[in-house]
KOLGU-4560 file (N, C-alpha, C; in nm, 3 decimals, padded with zeros to 5 digits):
<recs>
<n_xx: -02.703 n_yy: -01.085 n_zz: 01.146 ca_xx: -02.585 ca_yy: -01.083 ca_zz: 01.064 c_xx: -02.606 c_yy: -01.182 c_zz: 00.949 mol: A seq: 1 type: MET>
<n_xx: -02.567 n_yy: -01.141 n_zz: 00.830 ca_xx: -02.583 ca_yy: -01.227 ca_zz: 00.712 c_xx: -02.482 c_yy: -01.341 c_zz: 00.718 mol: A seq: 2 type: ALA>
<n_xx: -02.521 n_yy: -01.458 n_zz: 00.668 ca_xx: -02.426 ca_yy: -01.570 ca_zz: 00.666 c_xx: -02.310 c_yy: -01.540 c_zz: 00.573 mol: A seq: 3 type: PRO>
<n_xx: -02.194 n_yy: -01.591 n_zz: 00.609 ca_xx: -02.074 ca_yy: -01.570 ca_zz: 00.528 c_xx: -02.090 c_yy: -01.644 c_zz: 00.396 mol: A seq: 4 type: ARG>
<n_xx: -02.055 n_yy: -01.575 n_zz: 00.287 ca_xx: -02.059 ca_yy: -01.636 ca_zz: 00.155 c_xx: -01.920 c_yy: -01.635 c_zz: 00.096 mol: A seq: 5 type: THR>
<n_xx: -01.902 n_yy: -01.709 n_zz: -00.009 ca_xx: -01.772 ca_yy: -01.709 ca_zz: -00.076 c_xx: -01.685 c_yy: -01.824 c_zz: -00.031 mol: A seq: 6 type: GLY>
<n_xx: -01.560 n_yy: -01.811 n_zz: -00.059 ca_xx: -01.462 ca_yy: -01.914 ca_zz: -00.030 c_xx: -01.438 c_yy: -01.929 c_zz: 00.120 mol: A seq: 7 type: ARG>
<n_xx: -01.430 n_yy: -02.052 n_zz: 00.170 ca_xx: -01.405 ca_yy: -02.071 ca_zz: 00.314 c_xx: -01.262 c_yy: -02.029 c_zz: 00.351 mol: A seq: 8 type: PRO>
<n_xx: -01.244 n_yy: -01.989 n_zz: 00.473 ca_xx: -01.111 ca_yy: -01.951 ca_zz: 00.522 c_xx: -01.019 c_yy: -02.072 c_zz: 00.524 mol: A seq: 9 type: ARG>
<n_xx: -00.894 n_yy: -02.050 n_zz: 00.483 ca_xx: -00.797 ca_yy: -02.161 ca_zz: 00.480 c_xx: -00.695 c_yy: -02.150 c_zz: 00.591 mol: A seq: 10 type: THR>
<n_xx: -00.692 n_yy: -02.035 n_zz: 00.658 ca_xx: -00.591 ca_yy: -02.015 ca_zz: 00.760 c_xx: -00.463 c_yy: -01.954 c_zz: 00.705 mol: A seq: 11 type: GLY>
<n_xx: -00.456 n_yy: -01.943 n_zz: 00.574 ca_xx: -00.339 ca_yy: -01.883 ca_zz: 00.510 c_xx: -00.363 c_yy: -01.735 c_zz: 00.486 mol: A seq: 12 type: ARG>
<n_xx: -00.255 n_yy: -01.658 n_zz: 00.483 ca_xx: -00.267 ca_yy: -01.516 ca_zz: 00.452 c_xx: -00.279 c_yy: -01.501 c_zz: 00.300 mol: A seq: 13 type: LYS>
<n_xx: -00.357 n_yy: -01.404 n_zz: 00.256 ca_xx: -00.371 ca_yy: -01.384 ca_zz: 00.112 c_xx: -00.242 c_yy: -01.328 c_zz: 00.052 mol: A seq: 14 type: PRO>
<n_xx: -00.220 n_yy: -01.359 n_zz: -00.074 ca_xx: -00.106 ca_yy: -01.301 ca_zz: -00.146 c_xx: -00.139 c_yy: -01.157 c_zz: -00.180 mol: A seq: 15 type: ASN>
<n_xx: -00.038 n_yy: -01.073 n_zz: -00.183 ca_xx: -00.056 ca_yy: -00.932 ca_zz: -00.213 c_xx: 00.061 c_yy: -00.889 c_zz: -00.299 mol: A seq: 16 type: PHE>
<n_xx: 00.033 n_yy: -00.848 n_zz: -00.419 ca_xx: 00.140 ca_yy: -00.809 ca_zz: -00.512 c_xx: 00.156 c_yy: -00.657 c_zz: -00.507 mol: A seq: 17 type: ILE>
<n_xx: 00.279 n_yy: -00.613 n_zz: -00.490 ca_xx: 00.310 ca_yy: -00.471 ca_zz: -00.484 c_xx: 00.417 c_yy: -00.440 c_zz: -00.589 mol: A seq: 18 type: VAL>
<n_xx: 00.390 n_yy: -00.341 n_zz: -00.670 ca_xx: 00.492 ca_yy: -00.294 ca_zz: -00.764 c_xx: 00.572 c_yy: -00.186 c_zz: -00.693 mol: A seq: 19 type: ARG>
<n_xx: 00.703 n_yy: -00.199 n_zz: -00.697 ca_xx: 00.784 ca_yy: -00.100 ca_zz: -00.628 c_xx: 00.915 c_yy: -00.081 c_zz: -00.702 mol: A seq: 20 type: MET>
<n_xx: 00.980 n_yy: 00.027 n_zz: -00.671 ca_xx: 01.109 ca_yy: 00.061 ca_zz: -00.727 c_xx: 01.207 c_yy: -00.053 c_zz: -00.697 mol: A seq: 21 type: ASN>
<n_xx: 01.284 n_yy: -00.100 n_zz: -00.797 ca_xx: 01.376 ca_yy: -00.212 ca_zz: -00.774 c_xx: 01.476 c_yy: -00.190 c_zz: -00.661 mol: A seq: 22 type: PRO>
<n_xx: 01.522 n_yy: -00.065 n_zz: -00.644 ca_xx: 01.618 ca_yy: -00.037 ca_zz: -00.536 c_xx: 01.551 c_yy: -00.056 c_zz: -00.400 mol: A seq: 23 type: GLU>
<n_xx: 01.426 n_yy: -00.014 n_zz: -00.389 ca_xx: 01.355 ca_yy: -00.031 ca_zz: -00.262 c_xx: 01.325 c_yy: -00.177 c_zz: -00.236 mol: A seq: 24 type: HIS>
<n_xx: 01.293 n_yy: -00.250 n_zz: -00.340 ca_xx: 01.267 ca_yy: -00.394 ca_zz: -00.324 c_xx: 01.394 c_yy: -00.465 c_zz: -00.277 mol: A seq: 25 type: ALA>
<n_xx: 01.508 n_yy: -00.429 n_zz: -00.336 ca_xx: 01.635 ca_yy: -00.491 ca_zz: -00.297 c_xx: 01.668 c_yy: -00.454 c_zz: -00.152 mol: A seq: 26 type: ALA>
<n_xx: 01.641 n_yy: -00.329 n_zz: -00.113 ca_xx: 01.668 ca_yy: -00.286 ca_zz: 00.024 c_xx: 01.578 c_yy: -00.361 c_zz: 00.123 mol: A seq: 27 type: ALA>
<n_xx: 01.452 n_yy: -00.382 n_zz: 00.086 ca_xx: 01.361 ca_yy: -00.458 ca_zz: 00.173 c_xx: 01.407 c_yy: -00.602 c_zz: 00.187 mol: A seq: 28 type: ALA>
<n_xx: 01.448 n_yy: -00.664 n_zz: 00.075 ca_xx: 01.498 ca_yy: -00.802 ca_zz: 00.082 c_xx: 01.621 c_yy: -00.812 c_zz: 00.170 mol: A seq: 29 type: ARG>
<n_xx: 01.714 n_yy: -00.717 n_zz: 00.156 ca_xx: 01.836 ca_yy: -00.720 ca_zz: 00.236 c_xx: 01.806 c_yy: -00.698 c_zz: 00.384 mol: A seq: 30 type: GLN>
<n_xx: 01.718 n_yy: -00.603 n_zz: 00.412 ca_xx: 01.682 ca_yy: -00.577 ca_zz: 00.552 c_xx: 01.614 c_yy: -00.698 c_zz: 00.614 mol: A seq: 31 type: SER>
<n_xx: 01.527 n_yy: -00.764 n_zz: 00.536 ca_xx: 01.461 ca_yy: -00.884 ca_zz: 00.586 c_xx: 01.562 c_yy: -00.995 c_zz: 00.611 mol: A seq: 32 type: ALA>
<n_xx: 01.652 n_yy: -01.011 n_zz: 00.518 ca_xx: 01.757 ca_yy: -01.114 ca_zz: 00.533 c_xx: 01.841 c_yy: -01.086 c_zz: 00.657 mol: A seq: 33 type: ARG>
<n_xx: 01.880 n_yy: -00.960 n_zz: 00.676 ca_xx: 01.961 ca_yy: -00.923 ca_zz: 00.793 c_xx: 01.885 c_yy: -00.950 c_zz: 00.924 mol: A seq: 34 type: ASP>
<n_xx: 01.752 n_yy: -00.934 n_zz: 00.920 ca_xx: 01.671 ca_yy: -00.956 ca_zz: 01.040 c_xx: 01.630 c_yy: -01.103 c_zz: 01.056 mol: A seq: 35 type: ALA>
<n_xx: 01.666 n_yy: -01.186 n_zz: 00.957 ca_xx: 01.631 ca_yy: -01.327 ca_zz: 00.963 c_xx: 01.482 c_yy: -01.352 c_zz: 00.943 mol: A seq: 36 type: GLY>
<n_xx: 01.420 n_yy: -01.268 n_zz: 00.860 ca_xx: 01.276 ca_yy: -01.278 ca_zz: 00.837 c_xx: 01.247 c_yy: -01.288 c_zz: 00.688 mol: A seq: 37 type: LYS>
<n_xx: 01.123 n_yy: -01.325 n_zz: 00.658 ca_xx: 01.078 ca_yy: -01.321 ca_zz: 00.520 c_xx: 01.042 c_yy: -01.176 c_zz: 00.487 mol: A seq: 38 type: GLN>
<n_xx: 01.047 n_yy: -01.142 n_zz: 00.359 ca_xx: 01.020 ca_yy: -01.004 ca_zz: 00.317 c_xx: 00.880 c_yy: -00.962 c_zz: 00.362 mol: A seq: 39 type: VAL>
<n_xx: 00.781 n_yy: -01.050 n_zz: 00.346 ca_xx: 00.645 ca_yy: -01.016 ca_zz: 00.387 c_xx: 00.636 c_yy: -00.984 c_zz: 00.536 mol: A seq: 40 type: GLY>
<n_xx: 00.706 n_yy: -01.062 n_zz: 00.619 ca_xx: 00.706 ca_yy: -01.036 ca_zz: 00.763 c_xx: 00.771 c_yy: -00.901 c_zz: 00.792 mol: A seq: 41 type: GLN>
<n_xx: 00.882 n_yy: -00.875 n_zz: 00.726 ca_xx: 00.955 ca_yy: -00.750 ca_zz: 00.748 c_xx: 00.868 c_yy: -00.631 c_zz: 00.707 mol: A seq: 42 type: TRP>
<n_xx: 00.801 n_yy: -00.641 n_zz: 00.592 ca_xx: 00.714 ca_yy: -00.533 ca_zz: 00.546 c_xx: 00.596 c_yy: -00.512 c_zz: 00.640 mol: A seq: 43 type: LEU>
<n_xx: 00.537 n_yy: -00.620 n_zz: 00.691 ca_xx: 00.427 ca_yy: -00.608 ca_zz: 00.787 c_xx: 00.472 c_yy: -00.529 c_zz: 00.909 mol: A seq: 44 type: GLU>
<n_xx: 00.591 n_yy: -00.559 n_zz: 00.960 ca_xx: 00.643 ca_yy: -00.487 ca_zz: 01.076 c_xx: 00.669 c_yy: -00.341 c_zz: 01.042 mol: A seq: 45 type: GLU>
<n_xx: 00.724 n_yy: -00.315 n_zz: 00.924 ca_xx: 00.752 ca_yy: -00.177 ca_zz: 00.883 c_xx: 00.622 c_yy: -00.097 c_zz: 00.872 mol: A seq: 46 type: ALA>
<n_xx: 00.519 n_yy: -00.158 n_zz: 00.817 ca_xx: 00.390 ca_yy: -00.090 ca_zz: 00.804 c_xx: 00.331 c_yy: -00.063 c_zz: 00.942 mol: A seq: 47 type: ILE>
<n_xx: 00.337 n_yy: -00.162 n_zz: 01.031 ca_xx: 00.285 ca_yy: -00.147 ca_zz: 01.167 c_xx: 00.359 c_yy: -00.035 c_zz: 01.240 mol: A seq: 48 type: THR>
<n_xx: 00.492 n_yy: -00.032 n_zz: 01.227 ca_xx: 00.571 ca_yy: 00.073 ca_zz: 01.293 c_xx: 00.532 c_yy: 00.210 c_zz: 01.240 mol: A seq: 49 type: GLU>
<n_xx: 00.512 n_yy: 00.223 n_zz: 01.109 ca_xx: 00.472 ca_yy: 00.351 ca_zz: 01.051 c_xx: 00.335 c_yy: 00.392 c_zz: 01.102 mol: A seq: 50 type: LYS>
<n_xx: 00.241 n_yy: 00.299 n_zz: 01.108 ca_xx: 00.107 ca_yy: 00.332 ca_zz: 01.158 c_xx: 00.113 c_yy: 00.379 c_zz: 01.302 mol: A seq: 51 type: GLN>
<n_xx: 00.195 n_yy: 00.315 n_zz: 01.384 ca_xx: 00.208 ca_yy: 00.355 ca_zz: 01.525 c_xx: 00.270 c_yy: 00.493 c_zz: 01.538 mol: A seq: 52 type: GLU>
<n_xx: 00.370 n_yy: 00.522 n_zz: 01.454 ca_xx: 00.433 ca_yy: 00.655 ca_zz: 01.456 c_xx: 00.332 c_yy: 00.762 c_zz: 01.419 mol: A seq: 53 type: ARG>
<n_xx: 00.245 n_yy: 00.732 n_zz: 01.323 ca_xx: 00.153 ca_yy: 00.833 ca_zz: 01.273 c_xx: 00.025 c_yy: 00.844 c_zz: 01.355 mol: A seq: 54 type: GLU>
<n_xx: 00.002 n_yy: 00.754 n_zz: 01.450 ca_xx: -00.121 ca_yy: 00.758 ca_zz: 01.530 c_xx: -00.144 c_yy: 00.893 c_zz: 01.593 mol: A seq: 55 type: LYS>
<n_xx: -00.042 n_yy: 00.949 n_zz: 01.653 ca_xx: -00.055 ca_yy: 01.077 ca_zz: 01.719 c_xx: -00.030 c_yy: 01.195 c_zz: 01.629 mol: A seq: 56 type: GLY>
<n_xx: -00.007 n_yy: 01.170 n_zz: 01.501 ca_xx: 00.027 ca_yy: 01.278 ca_zz: 01.410 c_xx: -00.079 c_yy: 01.298 c_zz: 01.302 mol: A seq: 57 type: GLU>
<n_xx: -00.206 n_yy: 01.268 n_zz: 01.331 ca_xx: -00.309 ca_yy: 01.283 ca_zz: 01.229 c_xx: -00.321 c_yy: 01.427 c_zz: 01.181 mol: A seq: 58 type: GLU>
<n_xx: -00.296 n_yy: 01.521 n_zz: 01.271 ca_xx: -00.313 ca_yy: 01.661 ca_zz: 01.236 c_xx: -00.183 c_yy: 01.723 c_zz: 01.184 mol: A seq: 59 type: ASP>
<n_xx: -00.078 n_yy: 01.646 n_zz: 01.175 ca_xx: 00.050 ca_yy: 01.698 ca_zz: 01.128 c_xx: 00.053 c_yy: 01.690 c_zz: 00.976 mol: A seq: 60 type: VAL>
<n_xx: 00.087 n_yy: 01.801 n_zz: 00.913 ca_xx: 00.093 ca_yy: 01.803 ca_zz: 00.767 c_xx: 00.231 c_yy: 01.758 c_zz: 00.719 mol: A seq: 61 type: THR>
<n_xx: 00.241 n_yy: 01.731 n_zz: 00.591 ca_xx: 00.370 ca_yy: 01.693 ca_zz: 00.533 c_xx: 00.470 c_yy: 01.807 c_zz: 00.548 mol: A seq: 62 type: LYS>
<n_xx: 00.421 n_yy: 01.930 n_zz: 00.540 ca_xx: 00.509 ca_yy: 02.046 ca_zz: 00.559 c_xx: 00.565 c_yy: 02.048 c_zz: 00.701 mol: A seq: 63 type: ALA>
<n_xx: 00.481 n_yy: 02.013 n_zz: 00.800 ca_xx: 00.528 ca_yy: 02.005 ca_zz: 00.938 c_xx: 00.639 c_yy: 01.901 c_zz: 00.952 mol: A seq: 64 type: ASP>
<n_xx: 00.619 n_yy: 01.785 n_zz: 00.887 ca_xx: 00.721 ca_yy: 01.681 ca_zz: 00.891 c_xx: 00.850 c_yy: 01.728 c_zz: 00.826 mol: A seq: 65 type: LEU>
<n_xx: 00.839 n_yy: 01.799 n_zz: 00.714 ca_xx: 00.956 ca_yy: 01.851 ca_zz: 00.645 c_xx: 01.033 c_yy: 01.948 c_zz: 00.735 mol: A seq: 66 type: LEU>
<n_xx: 00.962 n_yy: 02.041 n_zz: 00.798 ca_xx: 01.027 ca_yy: 02.138 ca_zz: 00.887 c_xx: 01.092 c_yy: 02.068 c_zz: 01.004 mol: A seq: 67 type: ILE>
<n_xx: 01.021 n_yy: 01.972 n_zz: 01.064 ca_xx: 01.076 ca_yy: 01.896 ca_zz: 01.177 c_xx: 01.204 c_yy: 01.824 c_zz: 01.137 mol: A seq: 68 type: ARG>
<n_xx: 01.204 n_yy: 01.760 n_zz: 01.020 ca_xx: 01.321 ca_yy: 01.686 ca_zz: 00.975 c_xx: 01.438 c_yy: 01.779 c_zz: 00.942 mol: A seq: 69 type: ASN>
<n_xx: 01.408 n_yy: 01.895 n_zz: 00.885 ca_xx: 01.515 ca_yy: 01.992 ca_zz: 00.855 c_xx: 01.577 c_yy: 02.040 c_zz: 00.986 mol: A seq: 70 type: ILE>
<n_xx: 01.493 n_yy: 02.071 n_zz: 01.084 ca_xx: 01.543 ca_yy: 02.119 ca_zz: 01.214 c_xx: 01.628 c_yy: 02.012 c_zz: 01.282 mol: A seq: 71 type: LYS>
<n_xx: 01.593 n_yy: 01.888 n_zz: 01.265 ca_xx: 01.668 ca_yy: 01.778 ca_zz: 01.328 c_xx: 01.781 c_yy: 01.727 c_zz: 01.239 mol: A seq: 72 type: ASN>
<n_xx: 01.800 n_yy: 01.789 n_zz: 01.124 ca_xx: 01.905 ca_yy: 01.749 ca_zz: 01.030 c_xx: 01.894 c_yy: 01.604 c_zz: 00.986 mol: A seq: 73 type: HIS>
<n_xx: 01.771 n_yy: 01.559 n_zz: 00.968 ca_xx: 01.746 ca_yy: 01.425 ca_zz: 00.920 c_xx: 01.691 c_yy: 01.433 c_zz: 00.779 mol: A seq: 74 type: HIS>
<n_xx: 01.719 n_yy: 01.333 n_zz: 00.697 ca_xx: 01.656 ca_yy: 01.333 ca_zz: 00.565 c_xx: 01.505 c_yy: 01.315 c_zz: 00.578 mol: A seq: 75 type: PRO>
<n_xx: 01.434 n_yy: 01.370 n_zz: 00.484 ca_xx: 01.289 ca_yy: 01.359 ca_zz: 00.486 c_xx: 01.248 c_yy: 01.221 c_zz: 00.437 mol: A seq: 76 type: VAL>
<n_xx: 01.190 n_yy: 01.141 n_zz: 00.525 ca_xx: 01.142 ca_yy: 01.008 ca_zz: 00.490 c_xx: 01.005 c_yy: 00.990 c_zz: 00.554 mol: A seq: 77 type: VAL>
<n_xx: 00.901 n_yy: 01.055 n_zz: 00.498 ca_xx: 00.771 ca_yy: 01.043 ca_zz: 00.560 c_xx: 00.695 c_yy: 00.916 c_zz: 00.527 mol: A seq: 78 type: PRO>
<n_xx: 00.747 n_yy: 00.832 n_zz: 00.441 ca_xx: 00.677 ca_yy: 00.711 ca_zz: 00.401 c_xx: 00.765 c_yy: 00.588 c_zz: 00.413 mol: A seq: 79 type: TYR>
<n_xx: 00.702 n_yy: 00.475 n_zz: 00.430 ca_xx: 00.772 ca_yy: 00.347 ca_zz: 00.423 c_xx: 00.815 c_yy: 00.330 c_zz: 00.279 mol: A seq: 80 type: VAL>
<n_xx: 00.929 n_yy: 00.267 n_zz: 00.254 ca_xx: 00.982 ca_yy: 00.254 ca_zz: 00.119 c_xx: 00.906 c_yy: 00.150 c_zz: 00.038 mol: A seq: 81 type: ALA>
<n_xx: 00.775 n_yy: 00.166 n_zz: 00.028 ca_xx: 00.693 ca_yy: 00.080 ca_zz: -00.058 c_xx: 00.619 c_yy: 00.174 c_zz: -00.150 mol: A seq: 82 type: VAL>
<n_xx: 00.657 n_yy: 00.179 n_zz: -00.274 ca_xx: 00.597 ca_yy: 00.271 ca_zz: -00.369 c_xx: 00.513 c_yy: 00.195 c_zz: -00.469 mol: A seq: 83 type: HIS>
<n_xx: 00.391 n_yy: 00.237 n_zz: -00.484 ca_xx: 00.304 ca_yy: 00.177 ca_zz: -00.585 c_xx: 00.332 c_yy: 00.248 c_zz: -00.717 mol: A seq: 84 type: MET>
<n_xx: 00.354 n_yy: 00.177 n_zz: -00.821 ca_xx: 00.380 ca_yy: 00.237 ca_zz: -00.953 c_xx: 00.271 c_yy: 00.204 c_zz: -01.047 mol: A seq: 85 type: TRP>
</recs>
């Protein structure tokens, strides 16, 4: 294995900038506040939950999700509310 190069680890998490719709950003801030968490913590949990939901659905298409949601009378929300612009 090659020796590690570059900056040494500091133990801190790296910063990550995401551009998103202002309404979604406000909703994430409010949800985090309601949960007593920082926005980054709340987003990490939301991403993890989405990944776990999709683990068994690799072969499911977006059309399948749409049909499933229509049948269950739920709004179509196949993505976490983090939009890259």
